[in-house]
VMD Tcl script that draws the C-alpha trace (Angstrom):
set ca {
  {-3.40 15.97 13.62}
  {-0.83 13.16 13.41}
  {0.35 10.61 10.90}
  {2.06 7.25 11.33}
  {3.26 4.64 8.86}
  {3.48 0.95 9.65}
  {1.55 -2.31 9.66}
  {-1.75 -3.21 11.33}
  {-0.88 -6.09 13.68}
  {-4.16 -6.62 15.56}
  {-7.78 -5.80 14.90}
  {-11.00 -6.10 16.90}
  {-14.20 -5.33 14.99}
  {-17.41 -5.24 16.99}
  {-21.08 -4.77 16.15}
  {-23.50 -6.04 18.78}
  {-26.10 -5.14 21.37}
  {-25.06 -5.90 24.96}
  {-27.17 -8.57 26.65}
  {-26.49 -6.87 29.99}
  {-26.99 -3.15 29.32}
  {-28.83 -3.17 25.99}
  {-26.24 -0.70 24.66}
  {-25.36 -0.93 20.97}
  {-21.60 -1.29 20.50}
  {-20.24 -0.64 16.99}
  {-16.67 0.11 16.00}
  {-13.19 -1.13 15.31}
  {-10.08 -1.03 17.49}
  {-6.80 -1.70 15.67}
  {-3.15 -1.67 16.68}
  {-0.35 -0.54 14.41}
  {3.38 -1.23 14.74}
  {4.97 1.91 13.33}
  {8.21 2.16 11.37}
  {9.86 3.74 14.43}
  {8.80 0.74 16.60}
  {5.90 2.37 18.44}
  {2.55 0.75 19.12}
  {-0.37 2.99 18.15}
  {-4.00 2.14 18.89}
  {-6.61 3.43 16.43}
  {-10.38 3.52 16.79}
  {-13.17 4.16 14.31}
  {-16.92 3.83 14.06}
  {-16.81 4.37 10.28}
  {-17.63 1.17 8.40}
  {-15.54 2.32 5.41}
  {-12.46 2.88 7.57}
  {-13.15 -0.36 9.44}
  {-13.19 -2.31 6.17}
  {-9.97 -0.62 5.08}
  {-8.30 -1.51 8.39}
  {-9.48 -5.11 8.02}
  {-8.09 -5.36 4.48}
  {-4.77 -3.82 5.54}
  {-4.54 -6.36 8.37}
  {-5.47 -9.31 6.12}
  {-3.03 -8.39 3.34}
  {-0.21 -7.24 5.67}
  {0.18 -4.05 3.60}
  {2.13 -1.10 4.93}
  {-0.23 1.84 5.50}
  {-0.09 5.46 6.56}
  {-2.82 6.63 8.89}
  {-3.99 10.11 9.79}
  {-5.61 10.50 13.22}
  {-6.62 13.08 15.81}
  {-3.99 13.64 18.54}
  {-6.55 13.47 21.34}
  {-7.27 10.07 22.80}
  {-10.62 8.41 22.15}
  {-12.39 7.71 25.44}
  {-12.75 3.96 25.94}
  {-13.84 1.86 28.86}
  {-11.33 -0.16 30.84}
  {-12.69 -3.44 29.40}
  {-11.62 -2.31 25.93}
  {-8.14 -1.46 27.22}
  {-7.77 -5.14 28.23}
  {-7.86 -6.07 24.54}
  {-4.24 -4.96 24.33}
  {-3.21 -8.19 26.06}
  {-4.46 -10.11 23.03}
  {-1.91 -8.43 20.76}
  {0.87 -10.60 22.14}
  {2.97 -7.50 22.76}
  {5.59 -7.34 25.47}
  {3.67 -6.50 28.69}
  {6.31 -3.91 29.57}
  {5.51 -1.97 26.39}
  {2.75 0.56 26.29}
  {0.74 1.81 23.38}
  {-0.20 5.32 22.32}
  {-3.88 6.08 21.98}
  {-6.41 4.98 21.13}
  {-6.75 7.79 18.64}
  {-9.73 8.42 16.37}
  {-8.78 7.44 12.82}
  {-9.42 10.08 10.15}
  {-7.99 8.56 6.98}
  {-5.60 5.89 5.79}
  {-3.85 4.88 2.59}
  {-1.63 2.03 1.49}
  {2.07 2.29 0.78}
  {4.02 0.26 -1.77}
}
mol new
graphics top color blue
foreach p $ca { graphics top sphere $p radius 0.5 }
foreach p [lrange $ca 0 end-1] q [lrange $ca 1 end] { graphics top cylinder $p $q radius 0.2 }
display resetview
């Protein structure tokens, strides 16, 4: 179990059925810039946590997140989303980790 504090800098919420495979895709992938200048990717299928991530992103609030240390399995297409964050291509991110809980700071 790990914790990080920082700001949500990118969010991708998805809820659709694939036209190609018919697979239902529901969830939220978010990226956090931590206070110690790390990039952490977080993933959740919980609508409550997704809404909280979206509000933290919209309001630019500092948050602390609690997540599992094991990486969430994602497909390579989802990993490409990291290019949309505008981050330095030489930087890498940690995760994605499954989000357990989060709370606002300040």
